[in-house]
N, C-alpha and C positions, 0 to 999 in steps of 0.2 A: 227371468220371466219366460214362461212357456208360451209358444205360439198356439193359438186356438184355431183349428180349422173347422169351419162349420160342417155339420153332417149333411150329406146329400139326402134330399127328401124327394120321393117319387110317389105321386098319387096313384094308388092301385086299389082294386076291389080286393076283398078278403080272398076270393078264389084265385085271383092273379098272384097275390102274395104267397099263398100256399104252393104255387107252382114254381116259385123261385128255387134255384139250386141251393144246397145247404151251405154254400160259401166256401172260401171267401169270395166276395165280401159278405159280411154278416149284416142282418137287418133286424130291427124291431118293427112292430106294426102298431101305430097309434093313430086313432081317428081317421082311418082311411089313407094313411101315408106309410110307405115303407121308408124307414130311416136308417141309412147306413151308419153302423157304429164302428168306432175305432177298436182295434184289438188292444188289450191292456199291456202295460209295461211289466217288466220283471218284478219290480217292487209291488205293484198292484197285485200281480198273480200270487206272490208270496204271502201278502196280507190275506188274500182270499183263502189260500190253502191253510194258513195257520188258524184263522178264525173258523173256517168250516170244519177243520179237523177237531179243534177243541170243542166246538158246539156239537158236532156229530157224536164225539165220545161222551159228552155229558147227556145228551138227549137219549142215546142208545142205553147208557148205563141206568137211566131212570125209566126206560120204557115209555118215553114221551112222544115218540113219532120218528120222523126221518128228516134228514138234511141232505140237500144237493147243492153242488156248486155249478154255476153257468148252465142252467137247464132252462129250456123254453117253458113259459107259462102262458097258457091260452086263457085269458081273463074272461069273465062273464060279459064284459063290455064289448068283446070282439077284438080287443087289443092283444097282441102277442109280444111279450117282453122276455128278456133273458137277464134276470137279476144275477148279481154275483153269487148270492147265497139264498136258498129258499128252504123254509121249514114248514112241514105239515104235521099237525098233531095226529096222534094215533087214530082218533075217530074221524079224521079227514083223509086217511091214506087212500081211500077210493078215488080221490082226485088225481092220483098219479096214474096216467095211462101208459102202462108198460110197453104196449105195442108201438105207440108214437114216441115214447121217451119224453113226454111232456107232462107237466102238471096242468090239469084242465079244471079251471075254477079258481077261486080265491085262495092263495096261500095264507098261512097264519102269520108268517114273517117273511119279509124280504130284506136283504142287506145289500147296500150299494157301497162299494169302495170308490171314493171320488178321486179321479185323476184330473190333472189340469185341463186336459183336452175334453173331458166329459162332465166336469162338475156342474156346469150350467144346465146341460141336458138332463143329468140325473136329478138335480134339485128342482127343476121346473117341469119338464115334459113327463118324465117317468114318475116323479113324485105325484103329479096330478093324475096320471093314469092309475096309480096305486090307490089314490083317494077315491076316484070314481068307482073302482072295483071293490072298495071297502076292505082293503088289506088291513087287518087289525093292528099290525106292528110293522114299522119301518125303521131300520137303523141306517144312518149315514156315517160312513167312516172316512174322514178326511186324511189322506196320506201325507198331505203337506203340513197341516196345522196340528196333526196328531190328536184329533178330537173325534169322539164317538157321540153321536146324537141319537137318542131313542125317542121315537114318535109313536103315539097311540091314536088310532082312528077314533073320531067322534063324529056325530052327524053334522057338526059345524065345520069340520076339517080336522087336520092333525094337530094334536097337542104335544109339544115337546116336553116329555116327562123327565128326561135325564140328558145332561150334557157333561161329558167327562173328558179331561185332557191331561197332559203332562204325565206325572208319575202316579196318578190316581188309579183306583181300581174301578173297573166298569162292572157293576152288578145290576143287570137289567131287571126291570119290573116283571118282564115276561118270564124270566127264569131267576127268581131271587136266590136260589141255591148255587147258581153259577157265577163265578167271579173271573174276570180277566184283568191281569196286570198289564196296563198299557205299555209299560216299559218292555215287557216281553214281546208284545205284538210289534211294537215299533223299534225293536232293538237294531242297532247298526248291523250291517251285513245282510239285511233282508232285501236283496235285489236292488234295482235302481234304474 
């Protein structure tokens, strides 16, 4: 069983948050609080690299937009988060601010790879921040249970439209032509 260390939270104005050094430590900004986030494990990073590379290749080959890993997103709600993976459709690419290196506005998809030390934060705080910002699609990838959950935004909250685990194929509703064999993503030897 992993030990969960609570994230440090510091009440700051948005202006004060923007003046913080680029880290380490690293922070998200939700609801007027700077929240220190843990750096990911090797397994977490490898899952992010594998998924983002596969998604990037698919999105690029179809001319559907752009994919980033570990990029800051300045949400319209004023929150600033760093999802593991971010996707913008082609017609939303103006939301990428090249000068700041941020996505400014609502991404079309965010993906969070859940680690034991961050799962509660990702499932509660960040998930709610994505809901308030109206992020259309959220995927949660649990590296321990080997399950991918796909959520679609609705005015009432997120609806889980797909939950896939084990040796199944993840074929998200957002990208019906893209398939991910979970056994490839979660294959032994991918970090730890």
